[in-house]
FIPAZA-790882 format. One record per residue (C-alpha): z negated, y negated, x; residue in three letters. Coordinates in pm, whole numbers, plus 50000, padded with zeros to 5 digits. Each point is the difference from the previous one (the first is absolute). Last residue first. Layout:
<vogus>
ZYXAla ...
</vogus>
This chain:
<vogus>
471265293236100His 498725001750385Arg 500754966750202Phe 500054998750341Leu 501474968550069Arg 500754985750371Arg 500164971450219Gly 496215002850066Thr 498914967049916Phe 496464994950152Val 496824974549893Met 497084985550115Ala 498214985349681Ile 498374964450091Gly 499654996949644His 502424968949965Glu 502195018050263Asp 500365030149760Ala 500714979549726Ala 502674981450186Ala 501405038450114Ile 500745007349610Val 501374965149937Glu 502505006650307Glu 500265032449869Asp 501234985349673Arg 503785016050040Ile 498085033850059Ser 501335015850321Gly 497045011050201Gly 499195035650057Pro 495804996449942Gln 497115006950232Val 496774975849926Ile 497214985750189Ala 496134987649912Glu 499325018849630Val 497184982049885Gly 500855011649625Ala 500184961849905Glu 502835004250279Ala 501365030649843Ala 500294976749692Ala 501714971150197Asp 502705021950095Val 501275013849756Gly 499694970749771Asp 502354990750272Arg 503125010449776Phe 502905024150044Pro 497335022250248Phe 502315017450254Phe 500185041549963Ala 498085028850142Asp 496814974549969Ser 497535005350310Ala 496514980149955Leu 497294995150309Val 496114998549956Ala 498584975450155Gly 497104998849715Gln 501255020949762Leu 496565024350052Asp 499875038149834Leu 497895004349710Ala 501045025649809Gln 501724983449678Asp 500724969650197Ala 502485014150223Ala 501225013449696Lys 499954969149861Arg 501784980650218Val 502965024550030Ala 499934996849638Ile 500264964950031Arg 503065002350240Ser 501875027549777Ser 499674968049683Asp 501594982250256Val 502895015450094Arg 500834999949670Ser 501115037449754Met 497085018550210Gln 501755033050153Gly 496664996450300Ala 497044979350065Gly 498025019150315Ile 496564985350146Gly 498224999350286Leu 502395027250249Thr 498905010750335Ala 501024982750344Leu 496694976750009Gly 500724986249690Gly 503255003649787Ala 500814987049635Leu 503385009549859Leu 502544986249719Ile 502775020449879Ala 502494994249672Asn 500725025650133Ser 498875036050031Lys 498295003850376Val 500915017650229Gly 501214978050269Phe 497074976249934Val 498085019050271Ala 502764991550268Ala 499664964049893Trp 496234999149946Ala 499835016350413Phe 501804975150169Arg 498024976549798Leu 496775019850138Asp 500504988650292Asp 501904972649946Met 496334987549902Glu 498205015250328Ala 502684977850197Pro 499244969349798Thr 502694987549768Pro 502254971850110Val 498774966749761Arg 502904977349924Ala 501705024249796Thr 503375018850041Val 499115025650263Val 503165020750044Lys 500275040049987Trp 503915012350162Ala 497925008250297Glu 498795029149874Asp 497415021050201Glu 498985034349897Val 496455013049958Gly 500685007549632Tyr 503735007749935Phe 501764976749749Pro 501165028949736Pro 503515007449968Leu 500305002049631Pro 502625037349971Pro 504134993349900Thr 500404992949618Gln 501675018649726Val 499354989549616Leu 501045025849749Met 501635005549699Gly 500334998949582Gly 496534980949992Tyr 498034993250322Val 499185031750230Ser 498574990550340Arg 501845008850373Leu 498794993850344Val 502195008350299Arg 499705035150233Ala 502174998150268Glu 498094999150286Pro 497425032849898Ile 496764990249805Arg 496934997250213Gly 498464967249875His 504354983149873Ala 498404965150185Ala 499365028350327Ile 503405009850016Phe 501334969549929Arg 498204985150302Ala 501375035950186Ala 503094981649901Ala 499454967150148Lys 498885013050330Glu 503205022750055Asp 502154971149884Glu 498604973650274Gly 497364980149891Ala 499894958550108Gly 499994993549580Ala 497535019849894Trp 497934993250315Trp 499724963050010Gly 498835006050333Gly 499685032050095Ala 499855031849822Pro 498675032850189Glu 501455032449840Phe 498425026749904Pro 497094987649820Leu 497305021950048Thr 498005029249815Gly 499155000749690Gly 501855007749645Val 503365018949914Gly 498415031150055Pro 498115000349689Phe 497415025349905Thr 498335001349678Val 496545010149874Leu 499845001249637Arg 496164999049859Leu 499715019549738Asn 497125023650146Lys 497954976450133Lys 498615017150305Ala 503624999950126Thr 499104962850155Leu 496415011350194Thr 501605033750187Ala 503464978450020Met 498494971150183Ala 498425023550252Ala 503025019250030Asp 501754973850066Thr 502454985749810Phe 503694989550037Ala 502774973950012Pro 498154985849664Ala 500315003049617Val 496964994549815Ile 500005008849648Cys 498324998949618Glu 497104982250132Val 496364994349863Phe 498124983250269Leu 497315016050189Lys 502175027450157Ser 501724966750245Met 497334991150178Ala 499135037550141Glu 503555002150001Ala 500104969550227Thr 496905012850187Ala 502305037150056Gly 502944986650109Asp 502824990949821Val 503394999650241Pro 501124964250070Arg 502264975949732Asn 498135006349707Val 501265001549655Ala 497215005949652Ile 501365002449656Val 497634984349724Ser 497955024549781Gly 496874966550007Phe 501994970750255Ala 500504974549676Ser 495885003450035Val 499654997450366Pro 501854969950045Asp 500434986050292Cys 496755015150147Arg 502155031950037Leu 502484983350230Ala 497384995650226Lys 497825030050007Glu 503435020450024Tyr 500744977450318Ala 496605006450222Asp 500425036949899Val 503005001150143Leu 498754984350285Thr 500194962150160Asp 501384989049715Gly 503394993249783Val 499714991249635Ala 501785009449675Leu 498164998049627Gly 501435001549618Ala 503465007050164Pro 502955000149702Thr 501745037449891Thr 497305001949709His 497425000550195Lys 500035002550405Val 497294998550272Ile 501734988250306Cys 497715008950342Val 501344986350340Ala 498745019750382Pro 501094970650274Arg 502835003150244Pro 502665000849610Ser 502595022449994Phe 499565008349616Ala 498244962949987Phe 503354985149815Pro 500695032349896Ser 496785005449751Leu 500954979849720Cys 503505022049987Leu 497505026850057Leu 497414993149729Ala 503234993349724Gly 501305033250113Asp 496815017749941Leu 499454979849675Asp 503565011549840Leu 499195035550109Phe 496705000749876Asn 500914988249674Asn 502835030749972Tyr 496895020850073Ser 499345021250357Leu 498245027649916Glu 497035004050009Lys 497095003950356Gly 500555006150334His 503155003550306His 502744979149886Gln 502754998150211Glu 502254964349925Leu 503545003350176Ala 501634998749611Ala 498404967349970Leu 503274989850210Gly 502065021350159Ala 498495038950168Arg 501665022949739Ala 502874975249891Gly 500884970849792Leu 497135005749720Gly 499735008349662Tyr 496155001549873Phe 499535014749655Ala 498934984849630Ala 499625006749609Glu 498534976449796Gln 497315010149747Asp 497284995250223Pro 500134963550141Asn 501974986050285Glu 502075032950011Gly 498225035649993Tyr 498565029950231Arg 503044994650247Leu 502645020750139Thr 500734993150359Gln 503094999150248Ala 503064995449754Arg 503454993450194Gln 500774965150036Leu 503684993650054Gly 500674967449855Leu 503634987649949Thr 500684964650083Leu 503334984950007Gly 501584969550190Ala 496435000350234Pro 497624979850052Leu 499774991750437Val 502944978949936Asp 499994981350342Glu 502315032050213Ala 502164994749689Ala 502945028750076Glu 497475014850248Glu 497265001549732Gly 501975010949745Glu 500715032250230Leu 496165007250034Tyr 500034996849597Gly 502965023049964Ala 498355029750246Val 496254995249871Ala 501605006649636Gln 501845028750092Asp 496925019850118Tyr 498024987049740Ala 502185018449738Ser 500765027750278Ile 495715006249955His 501224996349572Arg 502035024049979Phe 498225024750218Val 496314996549805Lys 501945007449693Ala 501205031450143Ala 496585007750097Leu 498834998749639Thr 502255016949901Arg 499595028750183Arg 496034998349980Leu 501005005049575Ala 501955022850124Pro 497815022250119Asp 501705039650156Asp 498505029250175Gly 496474995850061Gly 501045001750374Asp 502254974649965Val 498104975849841Ala 496765010250188Ala 502594984850325Leu 500764969249833Val 496774993849917Ala 499545000750409Asp 502954983850071Tyr 499434970849781Asp 498144975950257Ser 503095001650214Pro 501534977449754Asp 504515000549925Val 499535037049865Val 503025017849759Val 499025033249937Trp 503405011649798Val 501515018949734Asp 497864984649682Arg 501014966150291His 503734999649987Asn 500384965349955Lys 496314993950264Ala 502145023250242Ala 502914978749976Ala 497674969750059Arg 498685014050288Ile 502655007450177Met 502834969349932Thr 496264980250140Pro 499505020050287Gly 503995001550105Gly 500164958750018Ile 497154987050135Asp 499664964250115Val 498254996050356Lys 503214995250146Gly 500144973649769Met 497054974350146Ala 501085013450340Thr 503774981649961Lys 498154969249811Val 497794984350235Asp 496195011149938Val 497824967350033Gly 497095012549842Gly 497895034650058Arg 500545006349604Ala 503725006650064Ile 498975028150150Thr 497615013149806Glu 501554993849733Arg 503535019650086Phe 497555035050063Pro 503385022649969Tyr 499305020249696Leu 497295026249894Asn 501955038749924Val 498285027649911Ala 502335021349755Val 499745030949874Leu 502155030349818Asp 503374994450155Ile 502885025949874Ala 502185016650300Gly 503634988250059Tyr 503065024650106Gly 502024983449766Gln 500655026949758Glu 496555001549975Ala 499134960249969Leu 502905006349708Ala 498785026549862Ala 496234988549931Met 501264967749798Asp 502905018649821Pro 496585024649854Glu 497934966749939Gln 496105012849983Asp 499394991050331Arg 501864964150031Arg 501874992850286Ala 498914964350150Leu 497585014350281Leu 502225021750169Gly 502834982749894Ala 498924971850202His 499005019750297Ile 503715022550002Ala 501264972049878Pro 499574973950334His 498014967850032Leu 496945015350211Thr 501104991650347Lys 501944966150031Val 498224970450124Arg 498595022850256Gly 500744979950309Asp 504215000749870Met 500005032449881Met 497775033449941Glu 502705028450042Pro 501415021649729His 499745035149911Gly 497974982849718Thr 497445030349999Val 499534996550399Glu 499654967649986Ala 496874999449820Val 498645015450223Glu 497855029749957Lys 496305006850053Val 497415021250094Ala 496454988150085Val 498485000350286Gly 498924966150025Ala 502474987450249Glu 502715013749754Arg 498844979749713Ile 499254968250183Ser 503845001250092Ser 500645005949673Ala 498414965849882Thr 502194985250316Gly 503055008049925Gly 500935018349694Thr 498675030549735Ser 500235027849838Leu 497065026249940Ile 500705033849842Glu 497125009549744Trp 497695034150018Gly 497154986949933Arg 498504997950324Glu 503014976150053Ala 499244975349730Leu 496584994550150Ser 500865001450355Arg 502504969549890Ala 497274985649815Leu 498214997350328Asp 502194987750217Val 500604971049756Ile 496744989849915Gly 500224961150162Thr 503815001850073Lys 501064971049902Asp 503174992550064Ser 501225032849840Val 502245024149973Ser 499045033149820Leu 502755020649809Leu 498165026249832Ala 502005031849915Arg 499065032549765Arg 501555036349880Ser 499605005450469Ser 503425006350108Met 
</vogus>
């Protein structure tokens, strides 16, 4: 028998055949189970089934196969303890020196939605967590690997003799892996008990450090990005050029993708220019460069040092226009060769692709699209709302002594009719005004409250955000438009929450606004509607608030 043995049993078979072959070439004996053993054997690598080691066949459709002293004694035996090694020899067991295991795909199974308890519980791994937990406990003597990306590092360390620091890192990874796995199971079961409660009684965050950052918001602060998974949320970003992404870049990218999410599946090109997580300009156009130029026109001063998000591959013409402005980062579904040639000339400009934007809507809602949507459509909408995060993602914010948790916001999809809208004034918006109102309502989604957005020609003209009063936000939006000599006569206005008083409508009328979209719901709605009628303004209530505190 070889002096060293590895037990390989994985659901994710990425790299497992290469690992088995590399270990076999180094004189290791390979133990395995089921489908993993078949894959290794088909590749021409000698492998011994675990049942041969235990002397006991697999039972109950594979539910019981590695739960045996021949396996766990081999994992837990301390090599420097004579009694442990004597006990192994007495029973005829051998030590196991390396374990590569990843668990049944429970989270991937329940992510499909509508999964019954029997099916979900069938994907709850028992033997896998038990093996890797035992190996991690005894990591001084046993290599334990749950992530295929660590295979090469382990092989290098095996060749080098030992690496205690790597062993500890891998063991810690095991315990985090098991914790996140158990949390997913617990969350599913709690959801089955109380289907209406999407927030579990207990919340454990199984986050993995994806990237260490140069510094935090300021140079004297350390920072890192932790993600839910390798391709979940912002971890799905792929950088192609420029300086390393910073803490503030991640914040602005999150804000930019949130702002873009109502336009992610727009039938027309859309561009969102974000500064400090809030849009400085947003527009749709016939071409991407047209949308960019319209968005930039709103506030070119604030656009300096911004992050730009677009819903189409960046082409040469758009890249040429963007290259004239100092930009921190551009995020897009892709970049053409011509665009890359232009933009990579700016060595510090970060070019990033993100898979959660572009394409077409994955469903065709009819009528009052949300009220009438099926569960699959709602699941898709929530997925888009999370701008690429995995479906069960939650929005977290820290407060003194704890965390606030909520479900992701659902964007008002641009280009999708919503029959919940109600014209409440004597004057009905013209077709052109209604087009701009739909755009403005989608665009105000990403603006910090109190949010006022002025628009015309499917582009922002002025944005007021983050003020203590809605009137102050209105004044800022009007001033921003005036700063760029943008004509507000005939413009439309979107407000993320209701007008508490008529003064906001009076200010809008004075600026030249002729149509307003807002949630409604104030105790003074009648007063606000009367003010709109006095000014001949058309007003639409959406029945839904878009507040972003």
